[in-house]
N, C-alpha and C positions, 0 to 999 in steps of 0.2 A: 860629312865627317862623323864617325861614330866614336872612335877612340884613337889615341896615339899608340901606334905599335912600336915597341922598343927593340924589336929584333930586326936584323937585316933581311930584306927580301931580295931574292936573286932573280935575274932574268933567265928563263929556261926555254930553250928551243928544242923541238923534236927534230932529230937529224933527217929522218925520212918523211916523205909525204904522209899526211894523216889519212886514215881510212875514210871511206865514203860516209860512214855513219858517225864521224867524230865532229863535235862542235868545238871550235877554237874559242876559248874564253880568255880575255885579257882583263887584268885588274891591277890596281896599285896597292892593294892589301889582300889578305887571305879571306876577307869577309864574304864576298860573293862566291869565290870558289868553294868555300865551306857550305854555302847554300846549295851549290850544285851537288856536292856529295850527299847532303841530306835529301835533296830531291830524288836522287837516284835510289837512295835507301828506301824512301817512301813509295817509290814507283819502280819496282823491280822489273816490270815489263817495258820500261822506257827504253827504246831500241837504239839509244845513242850514248856515246861516251863523251867526256869532256877532256879536252887537251888544254891545260891551264898554263898561262904565262903571267907571272907576277913581276912587275917592275916598280920598285919604290919611287915615290915622288921626290925622294931625297935628291938634292942638287938638280932638280928639274929633269930627271932621267926619263920619267914615264912618257911624257908627251912626245918628245922626239922619236922614241922607240915605237910608240903607237903610230905616229904619223908615217914613219918609214914602212911599217907593216901594212898600213892601209893603202899607201901608194904602190907598194910592191905587188899587192894582190896575190893571187894564186892559192894553192891548197893550204898554205899555212897562214893566210890572212885572217885577222880576227872575224869571227862570226858574231860574237857579242863582245862589246867592250864597255868598260865603266869610265865614268867621268865624274869628278868631284865638283862641288858647287863653284869653287874658285876658277875652274876652267871649262865647265860644262858648255857654256855658250859657244865656245869655239867649235864644238862638235855637234851642236843642235841648231845653231843660228849663224855661225861665223864661217871662218875660212875652211873648216873641215866638215861643214854640214852636208856637203855634197855626197859624202860617203854613207850617210845614214839612211836606213830604210824607214819608210813610214810604217808605223805599227799596223795601220789598216792593210798595207800591202803584205804583211805577214799573216793576215787573217784575224787580227785582234780587233774586236768591235769597240773601239775607244769611245765612240759616240754614245754607246749604251753603258759601258762599264765605268767610265769616269764619273758621270753623275750618279749612277747607281751606288758606287762605292764612296761617294762624297770625298773624292780625292782632292787634296789640298790644292787650291788654285795656283799658288806660286809654283808648285811642282810641275803642273802641265804647262804653265806659261813659259817656264824656263826650258821645257822640253819640246816646244812647238817651233817648227821651222817657218819663219815668216814668208819665205818665197812661195810656199804653197799652202801654208796654214795647217800642215800635217804634224801630228804628234810623232816625234821620232825618239823621245826618251822620257822615261818616268823613273821615279825612285821608289823606295820602300820605307825608309826611315824619315819621318817628318821632322822638320827642325824649326817650326814656328816657336817663338821664344816668349819667355815670361820674366817677370821680376822675381828673383829668388832671394828671399829676405829672411832675416833672423827674427823669430817670434819674440824672444826675450827683449830684444832692443825695441821692437814695435810696441810692446806692452809698456816699457819704461817711458817712451816718448809720447805715445798717443793713448795709452791705457787699454789697448786691444791689439790682438794679432789677427783679427778677422780679415781674410783676403778682400771681402767686399768693401771694407772700410779703408784698408791700406792702399788699394788701387786708386782711390780718390784722393789720398794724401800725396801720392807721388805722380799723379797725372790726371787726365791726359795732358800731354804737352810738356815741354822741357822747362817752362817757367814754373809750373807746379813742382816739378822735380827739384829745381833749385831751391824753391821755398821749403820743401821738405828737408833738403840738405842742410839748410840753415838751422832748422829746428833740431835736427839730429846733432849738429855741431855744438849747439848750446848744451847738450847733454853729454858731450865728449865722444860722439860717434862720427865716423866717416860714412858718407852715404855709399861710396864705392871704394874699391881698393885703388884703382887708377883710372885715368881718362880713357884707357883702352876698353874698359868695361862699358862705356857709353858709346864709344865710337861705332861699334857694329850696329847698334840700335839706330843711330842716326843715319849711318851710311846705307843701311838696308831698308830704310823706310821712306827714303826721299821720293817725292812724286815723279821726278824725271831723272833720266840717266845722265851719264857723263858726256854723252854726245847728243847734239841737237839733230834736227832733221837734215841738216846739211853736212853732217859728219864732223862738225867742229866741237871742240871742247866747250862744255857748258857746266857752270857751277850752280847747281840748284840752291836757292836760298835756304832750303831745309838742310842741305849739306854744309853750307857756309856757317850755319849756326854752331857747328861743332867747334869752330875756332873760339867762339866766345864761351861756350860751355867749358872747354878745356881750360881756358884762362881763368874763369871764375872758380872752377874747382881747385885750381892750383893756388891762385892768389889768396883765397879765403880759407885754405886748408881744409876743404870739404872732402878731401880724399887722402889716401896715404901715399899717393904719387908712386905707385909701383908700376912695373912693366909687366903686362900679362905674359904668362908662360915662363915666369921666373920664380925663383924660390920665395922672394918676399910676397908675391901675388898668391902663391900657394899657402904661405904662412898665415895670411889674413883669413883664410878659410877656417882656421882653427883658433882664431883669436890671439895670434902671436905677433901681431904687427903694432905699429905706433899707436893706432886708434882702433878700437873694435869696429869692424866693417859691417854695415847694415845689409848690403845687397850686392848681388851679381846679376847680370842679365844674360839669359841664354836659353837654349833648348834643353830637352831632357838628357841628351848625351853629356852636357856639361855637368849635370847633377850626377849621373851614373858613373861616368868614366874619368871625371876630374875631381869634382868636389867631394864625392863620397870617400875617396881614398886619401884626402888631405884634410878633412874637416875635424878629425880628432873627436874631442868631447862635445863638439857642437852638433854632431849628428842627432837628428830628431828635433833640433831647435830651429828648423827652417820651414818655410812655407812658400807658396808661389801665388802670384796674382798677375793680373793684366799689366803689361809694361806701359810706360808713357807713350810709346809708339809701337805698333805691331811690326814685327820683322822676323825674318828667318836667318839661320846661320848654319851653313854646311849642308851635307847630304851627298848621296851618290846616286847617279842616274845610270840606267842600263840602256844601251844603244845597240841596234843590230846593223850589220853591214848590208847595204843595198844589194851587194853582189853575193849574198849568202846563197849557197848552192841549193838546188831543188831537193837534194838528198837529205839535207838537215833543216830546211826551212821550217817544217812543221815542229821539229823539236826545239828550235830556237824560240818560236812563238809560244810554245807550251811552257817553257821555263820562264821566259820573260813575263808572261801573263801570271804565272804562279807567284812570282816575286812581287810584281807591281800592282796587280789588279784583282787578285783572288781574295774575296772577303769571307770565304768559308772558314770553318774551324780547322780545316786542313791546310789552309794557305799559309805562306811564309809570314804574312803580316800578323795573323792571329797569334802564332807562336812567338813572334817578336814582341808583340804588345804584352803578352801574358807571362813572359819569362820562361816559356817551355821549349824554346828552340834549343836543340842539343848543344851543350857546351856553353850556354849563356849564364849558367850559375844562378838561374832564377831572376836575372835582371830584366825588369820590365822597361820597355822603351816606346816612344811615340812612333806612329806609323802614318803612311800617307792617307790611309782610309779612315775617314771619320766614322764610318759605319762599324769598322772593326773596333776602334777605341771605345765607341759607345756601348758595345756589348762586352767589353773587357774590364778587368779589375785593375785600376791604376793606383791603388793605395801602396805607398812605399814608406818604409821606416824612416828614411832620411828626412821626409817631410812630416814626421810625426803622425803618420797614418793618413795624411791628406791624399785624396784621389787626384793625381796629377792630370789625368785625362780631362777632368772637368774644366781645367784651365787651358790645357794644350789643344783641345779640339777647337775652341774659338780662336786660339792663338794661331793655329795653322790656317784657319779661314781668313784671318786678318792679314797674314803675310802676303806679299805680292811679288811677282817675278818679271813684271813687264818693263822694268826700268834699269835692268842690268845690261852690260855690254861685254864683249869678249875681252876687252882691255882692262876690265875693272881691277883685276888682281895687281896688275902693274901700276895702275893709277893710284890705287890705295897704298900699296906697300913698297913700290919700287924705290930705289935710292933717290932721295930728294923729292919724293912725291908727296901726296896729300898728308899722310900721317906725320911724316917728318916735318913738314912745314907747320902743321898744327901744333906740334910740340915746341918747335922753336919760337913760335909766336906766344904760346902759353907761358913759356919760361922767360919771356922778355928778351929773347936773343935777336929778335927782329920785329919790325912793325907788322901790323896786319896787312897793309898794302904790299909790303915787300914780300911777305910770305906768299900771298896770292900770285904776285908777279913771278916769283921764282918757281912756283908750282907750274904755272902756265909754260914757262920757258923749258922746264925739265920735261914736261909732257911732249912738247914739240921736239926737243932734242932726242928723246927716247923713242917716240912713236910716230913722229912726223905728223902730228895732229895739231892744227892751228886752233887757237882760242877764238871763240865767237866774240864779236864786237860787243 
């Protein structure tokens, strides 16, 4: 995820069969299609055109349309298609992984380029097909996450805003985080806006996934701790009890909530495309440091169709490599990191390559001139992707699923035991997945 697009995106089909030198590109935003335009502009001798189909993820429209196109095959089938973190595993490791081409089969030397570019581990873990161990998808925008905190509040409570000090105040681990929350509360501050700010960090850092080796539902103890975290944050008033992506949550970014909020947790896109536009006079009063647990949040992966025609195979490989693995100053990631990508407005962002970020200038005004890459490079390295499943989005957010049960327990609407029991039943009813004993 890079940003929330507020305009409607339409599904566009070409009525006649595409020409032999046309690459069919499917996406759920205009982000990667825009990259294709820039790539063509930078490489006027590139002998291929892009036929773009954009389907918004609104109301779940993208995946069914993409699935139908992959199943249908033929001249209009996707040659390159994009998948977001919430559903990428379906296309790299799950039910639709059979359609994906191994990057090696496209002629991309991932064995050399991934380590040479210091590509974030979680990115290629999520993009690796377990049936054959082949990399079938990679991204460009890294989403390893940090604690994004208010400098002035840190100084008031602990006498310093130094990231090296603050990271030891809030972690590692959730017990230290809660201890810091109590200290903040004593000074009249909330550590976070709502429990949802912590939920992603817990969810995406757990050692094991939602399914065990037998394919049964498993609740990792590191995930179960979120029940108690949410309840303590609520019971002790350590948060403002907002719902993320609502007006009160945005208002807390500019000090317009019930209590001044100390921190949010997330990747660079949260800073660039959400907080910067909502922070008001607090811009420049923020800094970042290592979070209590390393995690990633969001991102887009590029996948190629295994049935891509010989006529466009070389072009497909060249474009994917430029987006995901090119560490040169002419690569997409260098422009993305330094805010020089056409139309970016100078916005700097984190990328998959640690090599690219290490040679780039990550200083931004929102963070008072702090170089965000110094924190996000290790954050990307700390995030992992080997514990996700293709059902995670439903298990996290579906009706009556984990986050709903977490909130109902935190608010005293049901017991801890009942919340867990109801969650297990709802997973079974929705996904036909039994709980492990």
